[in-house]
Backbone as CSV, one residue per row, in Angstrom:
resi,resn,N_x,N_y,N_z,CA_x,CA_y,CA_z,C_x,C_y,C_z
1,UNK,56.546,28.014,52.477,56.387,28.887,53.616,56.372,30.333,53.112
2,UNK,55.471,31.130,53.644,55.368,32.520,53.218,56.397,33.378,53.956
3,UNK,56.595,34.571,53.445,57.510,35.509,54.096,57.022,35.802,55.514
4,UNK,55.706,35.962,55.671,55.166,36.228,56.999,55.468,35.077,57.958
5,UNK,55.328,33.859,57.482,55.627,32.703,58.328,57.118,32.659,58.683
6,UNK,57.963,32.984,57.713,59.397,33.034,57.981,59.713,34.084,59.038
7,UNK,59.069,35.240,58.933,59.292,36.293,59.917,58.798,35.883,61.298
8,UNK,57.647,35.247,61.354,57.127,34.777,62.639,58.084,33.774,63.279
9,UNK,58.632,32.910,62.473,59.592,31.919,62.959,60.867,32.612,63.460
10,UNK,61.337,33.608,62.714,62.539,34.342,63.114,62.300,35.115,64.412
11,UNK,61.115,35.697,64.557,60.781,36.431,65.783,60.758,35.487,66.980
12,UNK,60.146,34.338,66.806,60.106,33.354,67.891,61.516,32.899,68.269
13,UNK,62.345,32.701,67.277,63.726,32.294,67.530,64.491,33.393,68.264
14,UNK,64.285,34.634,67.860,64.949,35.759,68.517,64.517,35.867,69.978
15,UNK,63.218,35.702,70.223,62.722,35.751,71.605,63.371,34.660,72.447
16,UNK,63.465,33.482,71.879,64.077,32.364,72.596,65.548,32.642,72.893
17,UNK,66.257,33.129,71.889,67.678,33.447,72.072,67.868,34.535,73.114
18,UNK,67.053,35.575,73.030,67.150,36.669,73.996,66.926,36.189,75.416
19,UNK,65.956,35.313,75.588,65.695,34.740,76.913,66.861,33.910,77.415
20,UNK,67.454,33.164,76.512,68.613,32.350,76.881,69.780,33.234,77.307
21,UNK,70.052,34.291,76.533,71.150,35.196,76.876,70.893,35.888,78.209
22,UNK,69.661,36.314,78.452,69.328,36.962,79.718,69.530,35.998,80.887
23,UNK,69.124,34.752,80.688,69.299,33.746,81.733,70.788,33.496,81.994
24,UNK,71.570,33.418,80.918,73.005,33.196,81.065,73.656,34.377,81.787
25,UNK,73.222,35.581,81.478,73.754,36.774,82.143,73.458,36.738,83.635
26,UNK,72.239,36.337,83.965,71.845,36.296,85.371,72.558,35.199,86.150
27,UNK,72.949,34.145,85.465,73.503,32.993,86.187,75.027,32.993,86.299
28,UNK,75.702,33.907,85.611,77.163,33.900,85.681,77.662,34.908,86.715
29,UNK,78.789,34.600,87.308,79.443,35.497,88.263,80.498,36.365,87.570
30,UNK,80.915,35.938,86.391,81.944,36.639,85.622,81.347,37.916,85.041
31,UNK,81.828,39.074,85.509,81.258,40.352,85.087,81.429,40.608,83.591
32,UNK,82.531,40.159,83.043,82.763,40.325,81.611,81.754,39.500,80.809
33,UNK,81.543,38.276,81.226,80.571,37.407,80.549,79.155,37.950,80.736
34,UNK,78.862,38.436,81.958,77.537,39.004,82.246,77.253,40.166,81.291
35,UNK,78.251,41.034,81.117,78.094,42.181,80.228,77.909,41.715,78.782
36,UNK,78.672,40.716,78.368,78.570,40.191,77.010,77.166,39.613,76.753
37,UNK,76.669,38.795,77.679,75.355,38.184,77.502,74.240,39.241,77.517
38,UNK,74.394,40.243,78.379,73.404,41.323,78.424,73.382,42.068,77.095
39,UNK,74.559,42.350,76.555,74.642,43.044,75.257,74.022,42.188,74.149
40,UNK,74.281,40.888,74.196,73.717,39.990,73.181,72.188,39.967,73.280
41,UNK,71.656,39.960,74.500,70.203,39.978,74.692,69.613,41.273,74.140
42,UNK,70.303,42.388,74.364,69.830,43.669,73.847,69.883,43.700,72.317
43,UNK,70.940,43.129,71.748,71.050,43.057,70.285,69.896,42.256,69.693
44,UNK,69.615,41.126,70.306,68.540,40.269,69.818,67.191,40.979,69.943
45,UNK,67.016,41.749,71.011,65.769,42.495,71.185,65.592,43.512,70.055
46,UNK,66.680,44.170,69.654,66.599,45.100,68.520,66.250,44.347,67.235
47,UNK,66.856,43.189,67.046,66.552,42.380,65.858,65.071,42.001,65.851
48,UNK,64.585,41.595,67.005,63.178,41.195,67.128,62.255,42.358,66.750
49,UNK,62.574,43.552,67.209,61.747,44.725,66.896,61.771,45.022,65.397
50,UNK,62.923,44.879,64.777,63.025,45.112,63.332,62.182,44.086,62.575
51,UNK,62.305,42.836,62.975,61.530,41.777,62.322,60.028,41.989,62.524
52,UNK,59.633,42.368,63.735,58.218,42.597,64.023,57.688,43.769,63.207
53,UNK,58.500,44.793,63.069,58.108,45.955,62.266,57.872,45.546,60.813
54,UNK,58.751,44.727,60.292,58.597,44.264,58.908,57.342,43.396,58.765
55,UNK,57.111,42.526,59.729,55.920,41.675,59.696,54.651,42.526,59.753
56,UNK,54.639,43.519,60.622,53.474,44.413,60.710,53.234,45.127,59.388
57,UNK,54.312,45.601,58.768,54.198,46.291,57.481,53.604,45.354,56.430
58,UNK,54.132,44.141,56.350,53.636,43.192,55.345,52.179,42.836,55.591
59,UNK,51.811,42.637,56.839,50.422,42.313,57.151,49.499,43.458,56.761
60,UNK,49.901,44.674,57.053,49.092,45.833,56.684,49.021,45.966,55.167
61,UNK,50.144,45.798,54.506,50.197,45.912,53.054,49.322,44.845,52.398
62,UNK,49.356,43.626,52.916,48.537,42.547,52.355,47.053,42.813,52.553
63,UNK,46.686,43.431,53.661,45.285,43.768,53.886,44.827,44.812,52.874
64,UNK,45.683,45.788,52.607,45.332,46.807,51.616,45.197,46.181,50.235
65,UNK,46.100,45.266,49.884,46.015,44.585,48.593,44.723,43.785,48.481
66,UNK,44.365,43.105,49.547,43.136,42.310,49.526,41.919,43.206,49.331
67,UNK,41.914,44.357,50.003,40.800,45.293,49.840,40.738,45.820,48.411
68,UNK,41.881,46.144,47.836,41.912,46.644,46.458,41.437,45.573,45.484
69,UNK,41.867,44.330,45.693,41.435,43.248,44.810,39.927,43.042,44.915
70,UNK,39.409,43.127,46.123,37.969,42.960,46.306,37.214,44.077,45.581
71,UNK,37.713,45.306,45.675,37.072,46.421,44.978,37.130,46.226,43.468
72,UNK,38.274,45.763,42.966,38.408,45.533,41.523,37.465,44.433,41.058
73,UNK,37.329,43.391,41.849,36.410,42.311,41.488,34.974,42.809,41.472
74,UNK,34.629,43.646,42.438,33.280,44.201,42.485,33.028,45.084,41.274
75,UNK,34.019,45.890,40.896,33.877,46.758,39.722,33.737,45.931,38.448
76,UNK,34.497,44.867,38.341,34.411,43.995,37.163,33.038,43.333,37.108
77,UNK,32.525,42.922,38.247,31.206,42.306,38.328,30.135,43.302,37.872
78,UNK,30.225,44.537,38.364,29.258,45.570,37.988,29.348,45.889,36.497
79,UNK,30.565,45.950,35.965,30.753,46.228,34.537,30.162,45.090,33.703
80,UNK,30.354,43.862,34.148,29.825,42.697,33.424,28.296,42.728,33.433
81,UNK,27.703,43.134,34.527,26.235,43.239,34.611,25.713,44.283,33.631
82,UNK,26.459,45.373,33.451,26.034,46.434,32.541,26.132,45.968,31.085
83,UNK,27.151,45.165,30.767,27.346,44.678,29.398,26.307,43.615,29.052
84,UNK,26.064,42.708,29.975,25.151,41.583,29.755,24.130,41.540,30.910
85,UNK,23.161,42.437,30.919,22.229,42.508,32.053,21.307,41.295,32.168
86,UNK,21.108,40.531,31.104,20.184,39.403,31.152,20.846,38.102,31.549
87,UNK,22.165,38.057,31.556,22.855,36.821,31.894,22.980,36.685,33.400
88,UNK,22.752,35.444,33.897,22.942,35.233,35.339,24.436,35.375,35.686
89,UNK,24.707,35.989,36.791,26.088,36.206,37.217,26.469,35.122,38.235
90,UNK,27.699,34.632,38.144,28.142,33.578,39.039,29.213,34.014,39.845
């Protein structure tokens, strides 16, 4: 499993937990418990945002790496053509 997949799984889990805490907060009459569940839902929402931010960063970084690799491959291909112009390129 890749880091991105792990992050996606963690984000989904956080969303599920946050929803559960919000539901528990709404369904209890105990004000202390309601406050606790609301705080837990807010904590999970912050965690989710942090995880999403990291996932976005990695996705952007991987796209830049892919573009750089493609450029390097193109440059290597062009250099190979200059060295051996008569050979078919594959």
